[in-house]
C-alpha positions in Angstrom: 20.3 24.6 -9.2 23.0 24.2 -11.8 24.7 20.8 -12.1 28.2 20.5 -10.7 30.9 20.5 -13.3 32.7 17.2 -14.0 35.5 16.2 -16.3 33.7 13.1 -17.4 29.9 13.0 -17.5 28.5 9.9 -19.1 25.0 10.4 -20.4 22.5 7.6 -20.5 21.8 5.7 -23.8 20.0 7.7 -26.5 16.6 6.5 -25.3 16.4 9.3 -22.7 12.8 9.6 -23.6 10.9 6.9 -25.5 7.6 8.6 -26.0 8.2 8.9 -29.7 10.0 5.6 -29.9 9.2 1.9 -29.4 8.0 1.3 -25.8 5.7 -1.0 -24.0 2.8 1.3 -24.4 3.1 1.7 -28.1 4.6 -1.6 -29.3 1.1 -3.1 -29.9 -2.3 -1.6 -30.0 -5.9 -2.8 -29.4 -7.8 -4.2 -26.5 -6.8 -7.7 -27.2 -3.1 -6.9 -27.0 -3.7 -5.7 -23.4 -6.1 -8.4 -22.3 -3.7 -11.2 -23.3 -0.4 -9.5 -22.7 2.4 -11.3 -20.8 4.4 -8.0 -20.3 4.6 -7.4 -16.6 4.4 -3.6 -17.2 1.1 -3.8 -19.0 -0.3 -6.2 -16.4 0.8 -3.7 -13.7 -1.1 -0.9 -15.5 -4.2 -3.0 -15.7 -3.9 -3.8 -12.0 -3.4 0.0 -11.3 -6.5 1.0 -13.2 -8.6 -1.7 -11.5 -7.4 -1.1 -8.0 -7.9 2.7 -8.4 -11.5 2.0 -9.5 -11.9 -0.1 -6.3 -10.4 2.8 -4.3 -13.0 5.1 -5.9 -15.8 2.8 -4.8 -14.4 2.4 -1.3 -13.8 6.1 -1.0 -17.4 7.1 -2.1 -18.8 4.6 0.5 -16.5 6.2 3.1 -17.9 9.7 2.3 -21.4 8.4 2.5 -20.7 6.9 5.9 -19.2 10.1 7.2 -22.1 12.1 5.8 -24.6 9.9 7.7 -22.6 10.5 10.9 -22.9 14.3 10.7 -25.7 14.0 13.3 -26.6 11.5 16.0 -29.7 10.2 14.2 -30.6 9.3 10.6 -29.1 11.7 8.0 -29.1 10.1 4.6 -29.6 6.3 5.2 -31.2 3.9 7.7 -29.3 1.5 10.0 -29.4 -1.5 7.6 -28.0 0.5 4.7 -25.3 1.9 7.0 -24.2 -1.6 8.0 -24.0 -2.6 4.4 -22.1 0.6 3.5 -19.4 0.2 6.1 -19.1 -3.5 5.2 -18.7 -2.4 1.6 -16.1 0.2 2.5 -14.0 -2.2 4.6 -14.1 -5.2 2.3 -13.4 -3.2 -0.9 -10.5 -1.2 0.7 -8.9 -4.2 2.4 -9.3 -7.0 -0.2 -9.5 -5.1 -3.5 -7.2 -2.1 -2.8 -4.8 -2.2 0.1 -3.6 -5.8 0.0 -3.0 -6.0 -3.8 -2.3 -2.2 -4.3 1.5 -1.9 -4.0 2.7 -5.4 -4.8 0.4 -6.1 -7.8 0.5 -2.6 -9.4 3.8 -0.9 -8.5 5.6 -4.1 -7.6 4.7 -5.8 -10.8 5.9 -2.8 -12.8 9.2 -2.2 -11.0 10.4 -5.5 -9.6 11.7 -7.0 -12.9 13.4 -3.8 -13.9 15.0 -3.4 -10.5 16.4 -6.9 -11.1 17.6 -5.9 -14.6 15.3 -8.7 -16.0 12.9 -8.7 -18.9 9.9 -9.9 -16.9 8.9 -11.8 -13.8 9.8 -15.5 -13.5 6.3 -16.7 -14.5 4.6 -14.2 -16.9 1.5 -16.5 -17.5 1.0 -16.9 -13.8 1.2 -13.2 -13.4 -1.6 -12.7 -15.9 -3.6 -15.4 -14.3 -3.3 -13.7 -10.9 -4.8 -10.5 -12.4 -7.8 -12.3 -13.8 -8.3 -14.1 -10.5 -8.4 -10.6 -9.0 -11.0 -9.5 -11.5 -13.2 -12.6 -10.9 -13.0 -12.1 -7.1 -13.8 -8.4 -7.6 -16.8 -9.3 -9.7 -18.2 -11.6 -7.0 -17.7 -8.7 -4.5 -19.6 -6.3 -6.7 -22.3 -8.9 -7.4 -22.9 -9.3 -3.6 -23.5 -5.5 -3.5 -25.8 -5.4 -6.5 -27.9 -8.3 -5.1 -28.6 -6.6 -1.8 -25.3 -6.1 0.0 -23.6 -7.6 3.1 -24.0 -6.3 6.6 -21.5 -8.2 8.7 -18.5 -5.9 8.5 -15.4 -6.8 6.6 -14.3 -9.4 9.2 -17.4 -11.6 8.7 -17.6 -12.4 12.4 -19.6 -15.5 13.4 -22.2 -16.3 14.5 -23.9 -13.3 12.8 -22.3 -14.0 9.4 -23.7 -17.6 9.5 -27.3 -16.4 10.3 -27.8 -13.1 8.5 -29.9 -13.1 5.3 -27.4 -10.9 3.4 -25.1 -12.1 0.6 -22.3 -13.3 2.8 -21.5 -16.3 0.6 -20.9 -14.2 -2.5 -18.6 -11.8 -0.8 -16.6 -14.4 1.1 -16.3 -16.5 -2.1 -15.0 -13.4 -3.8 -12.4 -12.9 -1.0 -11.5 -16.6 -1.3 -10.7 -16.2 -5.0 -8.8 -13.0 -4.3 -6.6 -15.0 -2.0 -5.4 -17.2 -4.8 -4.4 -14.0 -6.8 -2.4 -12.9 -3.8 -0.7 -16.3 -3.5 0.2 -16.4 -7.2 1.8 -12.9 -7.0 3.8 -13.9 -3.9 5.1 -17.1 -5.5 6.1 -15.2 -8.6 8.0 -12.5 -6.6 9.8 -15.1 -4.5 11.1 -17.0 -7.5 11.9 -13.9 -9.4 14.0 -12.5 -6.6 15.8 -15.8 -6.1 16.5 -16.6 -9.8 16.6 -13.3 -11.8 19.1 -11.1 -9.9 21.7 -9.8 -12.3 25.5 -10.1 -12.0 26.7 -8.2 -9.0 23.4 -8.1 -7.2 23.9 -10.2 -4.0 21.2 -10.4 -1.4 22.6 -7.4 0.4 22.9 -5.3 -2.7 19.2 -5.6 -3.6 17.1 -2.4 -3.4 15.2 -2.3 -0.2 11.9 -2.2 -2.1 12.7 -5.8 -3.2 13.3 -6.8 0.4 9.9 -5.4 1.3 8.2 -7.3 -1.6 10.1 -10.5 -0.6 8.9 -10.3 3.0 5.4 -9.6 1.7 5.5 -12.5 -0.7 6.5 -14.9 2.2 3.4 -13.7 4.1 1.2 -14.0 1.1 2.2 -17.6 0.4 2.1 -18.8 4.0 -0.7 -16.8 5.6 -3.3 -16.5 2.8 -4.2 -20.2 2.7 -5.4 -19.9 6.3 -7.9 -17.2 5.3 -9.0 -19.3 2.3 -9.7 -22.3 4.5 -11.5 -20.1 7.0 -13.8 -18.5 4.5 -14.4 -21.9 2.8 -15.5 -23.3 6.2 -17.8 -20.3 6.7 -19.4 -20.9 3.3 -19.8 -24.6 4.1 -21.5 -23.8 7.4 -24.0 -21.5 5.6 -24.6 -23.8 2.7 -24.6 -27.2 4.4 -25.3 -26.4 8.0 -22.1 -27.9 9.3 -21.4 -26.9 12.9 -18.0 -25.3 12.9 -18.4 -21.7 14.1 -22.2 -21.4 14.9 -22.8 -22.3 18.6 -26.4 -23.2 17.7 -24.9 -26.0 15.6 -22.3 -27.0 18.2 -19.6 -24.7 16.8 -17.3 -22.1 18.4 -17.4 -18.5 17.2 -14.1 -17.7 18.9 -12.4 -20.3 16.8 -13.4 -18.2 13.7 -11.6 -15.2 15.3 -8.5 -17.2 15.9 -8.4 -18.4 12.2 -9.3 -15.0 10.8 -6.7 -13.0 12.8 -4.0 -15.6 12.3 -4.2 -14.5 8.6 -5.4 -10.9 9.1 -2.7 -9.7 11.4 0.1 -10.9 9.0 -2.1 -9.3 6.3 -1.5 -5.9 8.0 2.2 -6.4 7.1 1.3 -7.7 3.6 -0.2 -4.2 3.3 2.6 -2.2 5.1 5.9 -3.9 4.2 5.8 -2.9 0.5 5.0 0.7 1.6 8.0 0.6 3.9 10.1 -0.6 1.0 8.9 2.4 -1.0 9.8 4.8 1.8 13.3 3.3 1.9 13.8 4.1 -1.9 12.4 7.6 -1.8 14.0 8.8 1.4 17.5 8.1 0.0 16.9 9.7 -3.4 15.3 12.9 -2.0 17.8 13.3 0.8 20.6 12.9 -1.8 22.3 10.4 0.6 23.1 6.8 0.8 20.5 4.9 2.8 21.6 4.6 6.5 21.6 1.1 8.1 20.9 -0.9 4.9 21.3 -4.3 6.5 19.2 -3.5 9.5 16.4 -2.2 7.3 16.6 -5.3 5.1 16.6 -7.8 8.0 13.9 -5.9 9.8 11.6 -6.7 6.9 12.1 -10.4 7.5 11.8 -9.9 11.3 8.4 -8.2 10.8 7.3 -11.0 8.5 8.2 -13.7 11.1 6.9 -11.8 14.2 3.6 -10.9 12.5 2.5 -14.6 12.8 2.8 -14.5 16.6 0.6 -11.6 17.6 -2.9 -12.4 16.3 -4.3 -12.8 19.8 -4.1 -9.1 20.7 -7.3 -8.7 18.6 -9.0 -11.0 21.2 -8.1 -9.6 24.6 -11.8 -9.3 25.5 -12.8 -12.6 23.9 -12.4 -14.7 27.1 -8.8 -16.0 26.4 -6.7 -16.8 29.5 -4.7 -14.2 31.3 -1.5 -16.0 30.4 -2.4 -16.0 26.7 -3.3 -12.3 26.9 0.1 -11.6 28.6 2.1 -13.5 26.0 0.3 -11.8 23.1 0.7 -8.4 24.7 4.5 -9.0 25.1 4.8 -10.2 21.5 2.8 -7.1 20.3 5.3 -4.8 21.8 8.1 -7.0 20.3 6.9 -6.5 16.8 7.2 -2.7 17.2 11.0 -3.1 17.4 11.8 -3.9 13.7 9.4 -1.1 12.6 11.1 1.3 14.9 14.5 0.3 13.4 13.2 1.3 10.0 11.9 4.7 11.2 15.2 5.6 13.0 17.2 4.6 10.0 15.1 6.7 7.7 15.5 9.7 10.0 19.3 9.0 10.1 19.3 9.0 6.3 17.7 12.4 6.2 20.1 13.8 8.8 22.4 16.3 7.2 21.0 15.4 3.8 20.1 17.9 1.1 16.4 17.3 1.3 14.4 17.9 -1.9 10.8 18.5 -1.1 9.4 17.0 -4.3 6.0 15.3 -4.0 7.3 11.8 -3.2 9.3 13.2 -0.4 6.4 15.1 1.1 4.5 11.8 1.2 7.6 10.3 3.0 7.4 12.9 5.6 3.7 12.4 5.9 4.3 8.7 6.3 6.7 9.2 9.2 4.3 11.4 11.1 1.1 9.4 10.4 2.6 5.9 10.8 4.4 7.1 13.9 1.1 8.1 15.4 -0.4 4.8 14.3 2.4 2.9 15.9 2.4 4.8 19.2 -1.3 4.5 19.6 -0.9 0.8 19.0 1.0 0.6 22.3 -2.2 1.6 24.1 -4.1 -1.1 22.4 -1.4 -3.6 23.1 -1.5 -3.0 26.8 -4.1 -5.4 28.4 -5.5 -3.0 31.0 -6.0 -0.1 28.5 -7.3 -2.3 25.7 -10.3 -3.4 27.8 -11.5 0.2 27.8 -10.6 1.1 24.3 -11.7 -2.1 22.5 -14.6 -1.5 20.1 -14.3 2.3 20.3 -13.4 4.9 17.7 -9.9 4.8 19.2 -9.4 1.5 17.3 -10.9 3.0 14.1 -8.4 5.9 14.3 -5.5 3.7 15.1 -6.3 1.3 12.2 -6.6 4.1 9.7 -3.4 5.8 10.8 -1.6 2.5 10.2 -3.4 1.5 7.0 -4.0 4.9 5.3 -1.2 6.8 7.0 1.1 3.9 6.3 0.0 1.8 3.3 -1.9 4.5 1.3 0.6 7.2 1.9 3.4 4.8 0.9 1.4 3.9 -2.2 1.0 7.6 -3.1 4.7 8.2 -2.6 5.5 5.2 -5.0 2.9 6.3 -7.5 4.3 9.8 -7.8 7.9 8.5 -7.7 7.5 5.9 -10.6 4.8 7.8 -12.5 7.3 9.3 -15.0 8.8 5.9 -15.5 5.5 4.2 -16.0 4.0 6.7 -18.5 6.9 8.9 -19.7 5.2 12.1 -18.6 5.9 14.5 -15.7 2.9 15.7 -13.6 2.4 19.3 -12.5 4.8 19.3 -9.5 3.4 22.4 -7.8 -0.2 21.0 -7.9 1.0 17.7 -6.7 2.8 19.3 -3.7 -0.3 21.2 -2.7 -2.4 18.1 -3.0 0.0 16.1 -0.9 -0.3 18.7 1.9 -4.1 18.7 1.6 -4.1 14.9 1.9 -2.1 15.3 5.2 -4.4 18.0 6.5 -7.6 16.2 5.5 -6.6 12.9 6.9 -5.6 14.3 10.3 -8.8 16.3 10.5 -10.8 13.2 9.8 -9.2 10.7 12.1 -7.3 12.5 14.9 -10.5 13.6 16.6 -11.6 10.0 16.6 -8.9 9.2 19.2 -10.5 11.7 21.5 -14.1 10.4 20.8 -12.9 6.8 21.3 -11.1 7.6 24.6 -14.4 9.1 25.8 -16.3 6.0 24.9 -17.8 6.4 21.5 -18.4 2.9 20.1 -17.3 2.0 16.6 -19.7 0.4 14.0 -22.5 2.5 15.4 -25.3 4.0 13.3 -26.4 6.4 16.2 -24.3 8.0 18.9 -24.9 10.2 21.9 -25.2 14.0 21.3 -22.0 14.8 23.2 -20.0 13.1 20.3 -21.6 15.3 17.6 -18.7 17.8 17.4 -16.1 15.1 16.9 -18.1 13.5 14.1 -18.8 16.8 12.4 -15.0 17.6 12.4 -14.3 14.2 11.2 -16.8 14.5 8.3 -15.4 17.9 7.3 -11.9 16.3 7.1 -13.3 13.5 4.9 -14.6 16.0 2.5 -11.1 17.7 2.4 -9.6 14.3 1.7 -12.0 13.6 -1.0 -11.2 17.0 -2.6 -7.5 16.2 -2.5 -8.1 12.9 -4.4 -10.1 14.7 -7.0 -7.3 17.2 -7.5 -4.8 14.3 -7.8 -6.9 12.6 -10.4 -7.1 15.8 -12.4 -3.3 16.5 -12.6 -2.3 12.9 -13.1 -4.8 12.5 -16.0 -3.7 15.9 -17.4 -0.1 14.7 -17.3 -1.0 11.8 -19.6 -2.4 14.3 -22.1 -0.1 17.3 -22.0 2.6 16.5 -19.4 6.3 17.3 -20.1 8.1 14.3 -21.5 10.0 12.5 -18.7 13.8 11.9 -18.9 15.1 8.4 -18.1 16.1 9.5 -14.6 14.2 12.6 -13.3 15.0 12.0 -9.6 18.6 10.9 -9.6 18.0 7.4 -8.4 20.7 4.7 -8.7 18.4 1.7 -9.0 18.3 -0.1 -12.3 14.8 0.8 -13.4 16.0 4.4 -13.9 18.7 3.4 -16.3 16.3 2.6 -19.1 14.0 4.8 -21.1 10.8 6.5 -19.8 8.5 4.7 -20.6 10.6 1.5 -20.9 10.9 -0.6 -24.0 9.0 -3.9 -24.0 12.2 -5.8 -23.2 13.1 -3.3 -20.4 16.8 -3.1 -21.3 18.7 -3.3 -24.6 21.5 -5.2 -22.8 21.5 -7.0 -19.4 22.7 -4.4 -16.9 25.2 -5.0 -14.2 24.1 -4.0 -10.8 26.0 -1.6 -8.6 25.2 0.1 -5.3 21.5 0.9 -5.5 21.9 3.8 -3.2 24.9 5.6 -4.7 22.7 8.6 -5.5 25.6 11.0 -5.1 27.1 9.6 -8.3 24.2 11.1 -10.3 24.2 14.8 -11.2 21.5 17.1 -12.6 21.8 17.9 -16.3 19.9 21.0 -17.3 19.9 20.2 -21.0 18.0 17.0 -20.7 16.0 18.0 -17.5 17.2 14.9 -15.7 20.1 13.2 -14.1 23.1 11.6 -15.7 25.8 9.4 -14.1 29.1 11.1 -13.5 32.6 9.7 -13.5 33.2 11.2 -10.0 31.2 11.5 -6.8 28.8 14.4 -6.3 28.9 16.1 -2.9 25.7 15.7 -1.0 23.2 18.2 -2.1 24.9 19.3 -5.3 22.5 17.5 -7.6 19.2 18.9 -6.5 17.3 20.9 -9.2 15.3 23.9 -8.4 11.7 23.3 -7.3 9.4 22.5 -10.2 12.3 21.9 -12.6 11.4 18.2 -12.9 7.7 18.8 -13.2 5.6 20.2 -16.0 
């Protein structure tokens, strides 16, 4: 679509594209310059490469698990290997990918630029957090190489205190990873408090920053509980201290309380940054100001607070009192309210907008459907009477993946495609990316929706064998996992190709009003030539498409809603 005519159109600074100029990727060369960098953008790229490698490892293990479950008896592995494989899948995906994925990779890259700053508040602490992640990941990999762990990613006692597998190595790796998470959270809290530019009050911050802020609070407060819990578990195995093992006078239910007091807030460590991404993308690709800004911002903090109060819904069948179960059930329903506020505000933002179905927006629509299903099925699990029947069935597996993959992973993919041009200065193949996004949606639903049915009929989770009547559900689920795997292979191909031969990206290919799009693509090492002054981060209607540069420029007037949307594929190579 042609850009609307304006009397005064002010282009961005000359560095519309910095591929041939000085930028953070080309300023210095050599491995040493990366390994010892204090540039938040380079640290973010190192995080991105590392967590994507973890995702590959976790994804391969998932495909092997699904292949084994093609039939009710042994297919490609025995029961012991199967237990080690799903422990590997869960631990790698949770601790190495989903928890650090958005904050450490995308957040590290974007947060300082959204603040108009040169870097995070503590650059050295930022680099230290990355190396702590690497050390923790090495311990996790070492536990696999030396024989694996068969406890599941939750390390439930008393089995985890008595099994001969490498529990100590893996839990110590998770212990170290916790410090990485705490350091990142501390850095983000101080950066948001101290580095906001002139004009950026709390309620003029981009909503992605609100998501990261709520996440950082959870990281700093909740993660030490997990660290202490894992340390106690290690002490029990190494020294024979009776804390959780009933044979030594311990209480295994105490472990569950400690573990879920962290791990349920951890669900929101995973999902809050994804919600922040959705808030950014839905406004830009609806060509409308975000609806209900304050409610979305405050709901992030409400989620962070309420998430500390609902851990007991994981323990409805553990023998806790009826009163405790009733209270936790009530609080579980309460925590759905701020999430629903976000969803309804996103839908209101799209209402009467000029929706541009670029790849990031397709992931937003996928998020709304998948996270909606995950949230609604959570209501069944939050109800005491129903939970008794569904607990430890595949219904829980499906619900968990609809929230974690359908929420966090889809949000990560939306953010990755949204900021990819800014990160690397190249546009990916838009048509291929759109096809892949649709295939991800189809493959995911094929994999996990049938698990709701299997679980409601009684198929247990964490099971190597199953009754023959569940064969069809598992076969459909496995076919879906192969489709999902194919989609990620396609994604890797077009993203890598974009780095080699992609069309150079303009400074603002999407028409966003947040500050990171008002510098070159890729950015210079200092991010901005001059300290920018913040305006309305959702005044997307003030940006209009310029056919000559293949991107958006800021206008002197206000563009009517929908007038700045380019034709499909214009922004992609």
